[in-house]
N, C-alpha and C positions, 0 to 999 in steps of 0.2 A: 265397330272396328277394334280388333285386338292385335296387339303387337308385343312380341317377346324377343329377347336376344339370346344367342349362345355365342360367347366370344372366346376364341382360343388363342392362347399365348404360349409361344415356345420359350423354354429356358435353355441357357447355354451351360457348358461344362461337359458333363458326361451324360450318356443316354440313360433312360429310366431303369432298364433292367440288365445293363452290362457296363463295362468301363470304357467302351468306345467313346471317342470325342463326338460332340455334336457337330463338329466341322469336318468336312472331308470332300474328296472329289471322286468322280467315277473312274473305274478302270475298264479295260476292254473285256474282262471276264464276265460271262453271263450264265444264267441258268433259266430253264423254262419250267413252268408249272401250270397245272390246271386245278381249279378249286371246286370242291364238291359241297353241296348244301348238307347241313346236319340239323337235327332238331334242337331247339333250345331246352332249357330246364323243364319247361311245362309240356314237353313232348310234341310240340308243334313247329313246323317249318315256317319261319317268318315270311310275310308277303314279299318284302324287298329282297330277301335271299332267294326266294323262288323265282322272282323276276330276273335276277342276275343269272340264275341257272339257265333260264330260257335263252338268254343272250349267248350262251355257249361260247365264251371267248377263251383264248389262251393268253398266258402272261409271260413276258420275258423280263427277267430282273437283271439289272446292271449292278454288279458288285462294286461297292465304293470303298475308299481307303478307311472309312470310319464305320465299317460293319464287320461283324464276326458271325460265328455259327448261330448266335441267338437271333440275329436279324434274318438268317436263312431258315429259321425254325428247325435247325438240326441239333439244337442244344437247349435245355430248359433255361428259363430266365434266371438271372442271378438275383441277389437281394436288391430290394428297391433302393434307388438313389435317395439317400437321406436328405441331401441338400434340397432336392426337388420337393420332397415331402414337407420339409420345414417351410419352404416357400409357400406351398399350398396352404399350410396351416396359418402362416402369417397373413396371407391375403384373406383367408376366411375370417380371421380376427378383424382385419381392417374393414371388412364388409359386414360386420356385425352378425356373422353366422355362428351357429352352434357347431363346434367341432365334435365329430363322432368319437365314441370311446375306442372304436377299432376301425382301422382302414382295411377294407375287404375288397380285393380286386376280383373283377368279373371278366368273363370273356364275352365280347359283343361280336356276334357272327357277322362277318363282312366278306362276301366273296366276289367283290368287284375288282379284285387284284391289288387293292391298295395295301394289303398286308400278306406276306408270304404264307402265314399260318392259316389264313381264312378267318381270323378273328382279331379284335383289338382289345388290349387289356385296359380296363378303366376302373377306378375306385373313387367312391364319394369320400371327401375329406370334411367338407362343411355343408350346412344346409340351413334353411329358414333365416336368412339374413335380409338386409335391405341396404339401399343406397339412397341418399337424399338428392333430389333434383329440384329444379325451379317449379316443376309441376306436381310436386309431392313425392313421397317415397316410392321407390320401385323395389318390389320384393325380389330377393335373390333366392331361387329355388335350391340350387346345388352348386357346389364348387368341387369339381372332380380333378383327379390327377390321372392322366392317361398317356399312352405312347402315341406319338404322331405316326401318320401313315407314310407309305412310300411316296416318292415324288413322281408324278406321271410325266413321262417324256413325250410319248406319242401314242397314237392308236390308228391302225390301218388294217383293213381286211380281216377283221375278227381277232386281231391280236394287239394287246396293249403292252407298251414297254414302260417299265418303271425303274427308278434308281433307288438303291437302298440307303442313300446318304441321309434322307430325312427320317427314315423308319426308326422308331424308338426314341426320338428326341422327346424329352419331357414336355408335356403339353398340359396347361391348366385350362380347363373349360369352366367358364362362369355362365350359368343359365339364369335368366330372370323369369318371373311370372309374367303373364300378359297384361302388365299394368301400364304399358306405354300407350299414350293416347293418339299420337300421330307421328308422321315421319320425322318432323323436327325434334320431337321429344326423343325419338329413337336415337338420333344422332347425338343429342346431349347426353343421354344415358350411356351410350357406348364410349364417349369421350371420358365421362366421369369414371367408369369402370376401368378403362384403359390406363388412366393416370396411375392407379394403384399398382398395377403390374409393371408398368414401364418405370416406376420408381425403384423397382428391385434391382440390385446390382447384377443379378444373374438373368435378367430379361435378355433374350438373345438379340433383339433389335435388328435383324436382317430383313430383307425385302418381304419375305413370305412368313415372317414370324408372328403376325397377327392375322387371324382370319375370322370373319364374322358370319354366323348363320342367323337368319332372321325368320322368326315364326310369325305368320300373318294369317288373320282370318277376318273376312267381312261377311260371315254368315254362311259361307259355302264349304266349310271344312278347313282344317288347318293346313296351310302350305308352309313347308320348311324350305327356305331359300338358302342353299349352301354356297359358301365361298365368296361372300362379298369382300373383295380384296382390299378396298380402301374405305375409311370412315366416310369420306365424302360421297361414296356410292350408295350408302344406306338409304338416304332420302330418295335418290334417283331410282333405285331399284324398287323401293316401295311404291313410288308414284307410278312406275311402269306396271307393277302387279295390280294396283288398284284399277288402272285403265283396262288391263287384260281381263280381269274378272267382271268388270262392268260390261265389257263387250260380249263376253261369253253369256252373261245374264240376258242380254238382249237377244242373242241367238237362241238361247233356250226358250225365251218368250215367243219367238217366231214359231217354234215347233210345239208350243204349249207343253213343254216338258216331255214330249214323246219322241224318243230318238228315231231318226230315219234308219232304215235297214240298209247297210252298205251291201251293194250287189256282189256276186261272186266275181273273182278275178278271171278274166278271159285272156288267153294267149293271143297277142296280136303281132307277134314277131314278124310274120310274113308280110305285114303291111309295109315294113321298112326294108324290103329287099334292095330297093334302089334309092334309099334315102340319101339326101344331101346333108343331113345332120351328122356332123363329125362325131358328136358325143354318142349318138345312138349307134352309128356305124361301128365305132370302136368297141362299144359294149357287146354288140352282136358277134363281132369277130372273136371277142374273148370268151364266147360261149354262153353269154347271158341271154335271158328271155325278156321280152317286153310284154307286160300284162296291164290290163286296165280294169277298172270297176266303176260302176255308177253310184253316185251319192244323191239319192232322191231329195229334191227341194233345196239343194245346197248351192244353186247358182248364185254368184255374187256374195257368197258368205265365206268362200275360201280365202279371198284376199280383196276386201272392199272396204275402204275407209278404215274404221277401227277393227273391222272383223278380220280375224286371222285364223280361221278354222284350219286352213291348209298347213299353217306352221305347227299347230297342235298335233296334227297327224304326222307331219314330216319328222318331228322330234322322235316319235316312236320308231319310225323307219331308220333314222340315224342311229338310235341306240341298238338296233339290230345289226349294225354294220353295213346297212344299205345307205348309199350316199344321201338319200332323201326321196322325195317323190315330186312329180310334176302334176299340175292340176289345171283344169280348164279356165280358171279365172286369170291365169297368167299366160295363156296361149293367145296369139301365136308367139312362141319363144323357142329357144333351144334349136333353132334352124328347121323346125317342122313346117312342111308345106301345107297349103290350104287343103289339098287333096288328101294328105295323110290325116289331117285333123277330121275331115269329114268321115273318113274310114274308121277312125277311132270312135267318133261319136255314134256312128252307125253300129259298130260292134258292141258298144256298151248300151245301145238302145236309149240314148240320151234324149230327154224331152227338154223344152225351153227352160223349165224351172230346175233342171238337174245340173249337177257338176259331175265331172269325171276325173278320176285320179289315174295316173300312169306310173308304174314302178318298173325299174330296170334292175334286175338282179338274177341270181340263179333261181330256178323254179322253186326249189325247196325253201329258200329264204322267204320268198313271197308267200308261199303257203303258210309258213310259220307266222308271218307278219299279219295275215288276214284276220285271225281272231283277236289279235292285240289292237288292231285298228277299230274293230267293232266294239271291243270293251272300252276303248278310250272315248269313242263317239258317245257311247251309252252314258259314261260318267259325266262327260261335258254337258250333254243336253239335260241330264237330271241334276246338274249343278252339284255333283259330288266332286268338289275340286281338291279334296285333301290329297296331297302328294308331296314328293320331294322334288324340288326344282333346283337348277344350277344358276347362279348369277353369272352373267356374261361380262366381258370387259367393257361393254358400252352401256351398262346399267340396265340391261334387259334380263329376262329369266327364260329358261327352257326346261322342258320336262326331263327329269332324270330317272326316276323310278317311283314305285309306290312308297308310301310312308313306312318306315320301319317301326316295329313295336316291341313290346316287352318279350315277345316270343323268341327274339334273337339272343337273349341273355342266358348265360349259365356260369356257374362258379369256376374261377381259376384255381385249379388244384395244385399247381406248381408253386404258388406263392402263399406262405402261411399268413394268417391274420396278423396284423400289426397293431399292438395295443398302444393307444395314444395316452401316455402317462403324464402326470402333473409336471414331472421333470422336463419332459419334452416341451410342454406348453410354456414352462418358465424360460426355457432356452431360446424361445423365439420372440420374447418380448421386445428385444432390441431391434428386431427385424420387421416389426409390423409397420407397413408404410403409412406415412402421414397423409392427411387429406390434402387436396389441391390447395385449399386456402391456407393451410398451415405452411406448406412448402413455399408458396408464393410469398407469404409474409417473411419467411426466413431469408429468401433470396433478396428481398427488398431491404431488409434490415442489415443483414450481414455483408452483402456485396454492393449495397447502394444502387441496385438496378431499378429502372423504372418499372411500373406495373406491367406495361406492354412487353418490356424485355423479359421480365420474369415469366409471364404467361407463354411467350414464344419459346423460351428455353424449355419449359415443361411440355408444351404441346408438340414440339419438334423432337421429343425424346432425347434431349441433349443434357438433361439434368445430371446424370451420372458423369458424363464426360466433362461438363462445365465444372462441377465441384472437384473432380480429380485433378484438373489443371489449375484451378483458380488459387489453390493453396500456394502462397508465395508469389502470386502474380500481382504486381502492384496496381494494375488498372483493370479490375474485373469488367468494367463497361467496355473496354477495348476488346477483351476476350469475347464478350457477348457479341460485339459487332463483327468480329472475325468469324464466329461460328454461324451467326444468323444472316449476315449480309455479304461479307467479303468473299468467303469461300464459295457460297452458292452463286454469287455473281460471276466469279472466275470460272466456275464449273459450266455455267451457262455459256460464257464466251468460248470456252474450249469445246463445248458440245458434248461433254461426257462427264460422268461422275468420277471423283478421285477414287483410287483403289485403296484397300486397307493399308498397304505399305506406304502409299503416298500420305495418307492421313497420319500414320505413325511418324513419318519423317517431318511432317509439319508440326504435330502436336506433342510428339514424344510419348503418346499412349495409344492403345488400341481403341479405335472408334467403336468397335462392336461391343466392347465390354468394359472399357475404362481401366483395363489392367495396366498398371504402371510398369514400364520397362525399366531395365537397370538405369541407374542415375546417369551413367556415361551416355547411354542411348538418348535419354531425355535431353541432355545438354547438347547433343549433336543435332537435335531437331531444330526447326526454325524458331519455335517458341523458346527453346533453350538458349539459342544464340542471342535472341532478342533480349532475354533476361541478362545474360552475361555481358553483353555489349551496351546495354542501356538504350536500345533503339527506341525512338519515339514511334507514335502511331504511323506517321507517314513512311518512315524507313521500313517498319515491319510490313506494311501493306505493299510497299514496292518489292520487298524481298519475296513476299507471297506471289506477287504478279510474275516476277522473274522465274520462280520455281514452277508455278502452275501453267503459265501461258508460254514461257520461253524455254521450259524444260532445263533450266540451269540446276545442276545437282546441288544438294545442300552443302556438300564439302567445298563447293566453289563460291558459295554466296558471300562468305566473309571477305573474299579477295576482290569482290566486284566494286569498282570505283563508284558506281551509281549509288551505292549504299553509304557512302561518306556524305553526310548532310552538308549542304552549301553553307558557308559562313557568311557573315554580314557583308564582307567585301565582295564575295562572289555574287551575292544577291544585288548589291548596288551596281556592279558591272553589267549584269544582265538587264536590269531595269534601264540603265543608260542606253544600252543597245536598242532596247525596245522603243524608248522615247525618240531616239534618232530616226527610227523607222516610221514613227508617226502612228496615229490612230490608237494610242494607248490611253485608257481611262480606268477608273476604279472598277467598273463593271466587267471589263474584259481582261483585267490585269492577270488574274490567276490562270485563265485559259491560255493567254498569250505567253505567260511565263513558263507554263508547263510544256508548251510546244518548243520553247527555246532550249530546254535542258532535259536530260534524262536522269538527272541526279535527284536524290531525296531533298526535299526542302519543306520548311514549315510555312504554310500559306499565311498564317497570322503574322509571322515575322516579315514576310514579303510585303503585306499590306501596311505594316507599321513603317517600314523603311521607305516605301513609296510615299506615304503621307508626310514623312519627315523631309523627303527630297522636294516635295511640292511646296511645303511651307518655307523651305530654305530659298527656293526660287523667288518667292514673293517678297523676301526680305531685301 
């Protein structure tokens, strides 16, 4: 088993080849485009490009507030973003890579609509590095700086819709050699690499700012699994892929490696003239045809136990804009009657050991699909499983396209070579991120955090935010508790995440980047008020509760009577009331006390006074 990773990290600030911000929103303006394949530098059209051309889709682009003519491919790219280039060099240093003498950007042909130009610009900055893990060093192949793709919004009826808001965001891609030994090691390696980039001040830190591709092989060809959205899904996705390939290996064994010949598609639309299946009836009214084909020897292999041959073929149909396909292992389903099934099997000349697939689409699409299904069946049974697959949200994978190769590359002529000088290398020395152990040690020594707190701050991508607020904050442990426990707990109770503006009002800084706002704004934040008023932990947490759960504006918080802590006389009065009501003891004291007042109070002081009152009673 061989596993390698390609991890992509977005940087914030400006886009890679223009001055547009990395943050923006969609507008109602759109334009449409169709992309055409071209040959790469070697004079050959890449397989993946050819496949996308067969899919024959149109693309609608939604113009965003952070896009210009460069994103629309109506103006040449501007000079490369030097901050992004310096970041790529700093990370290359941290990962022990050799930084190249020149940064040379190439065009990578991509006509799946993810880029308006039909290509993505990418340049290698560092190579031949390594990262230490508990299972030994994992070699780093390359560190590249590239422009991110468009953000896909939807796809329907042969047309995909994209937003330009993500297009051009600086993206650092870190690729490893296949030195990773199992799914657990893959997760450890991804975390270790992720730490270095997330330590950078210009790491974007939004929901989609880290994307992992996993390269995997268990002897049947390299599978590139694209878009594993969360670190925790890496192990899950690899476990699924291992089971999938084991299952396909068993199916191949049943056929002794000789692919069955998929029969010709036969038009059976007439069978459904009086069908009760609403799905089929609706499709026929829309002018579509129903066609079937026989799959010799495939009965109980389409969907039986671990066998999912039907899904392998259905993914090809979906990529062609056809909703999918039906097959005999899942019949009766879709509202088809016994009589209709018998007619389908009769038309396909099905034998007991055969399966039948049924496709509903326009006739031309089904005819285009037919050779692709045969090609896919051939590859699967011969266990040539090399391909690009997409990771799904539930930890599975699905067929996306053939593997792309070097044939899709050619030089970018609009961007000159960038010489990496000694001065440039000297200028980034202060930016090279420290190792996980070094930062953890610093957090423990400087802020007196526990080892668990320090690791949580790092692993939750809170390092930049924590350090930007902690300066001048008397109790870093309290700040750690607010970030790691209090705010997440209140978000859970509220049922949704805090917005950027709400986080700024709480912390006085931008959560996404740690940019400090003007001092006046910071003081007006809840943390700023807590500093100026000397609030203790209980008062600060009550203020956060009022703001997050009760929507009390920050400007009103200082006036709230609940935030004036109870004094000793107040506490004695409440304890007396509770004692008169009975059933009060040391174990339930704080719970009962909290129910009696909505004011801030110090539980330790309550316990102390209660103890004093009990001792006085015994005197």
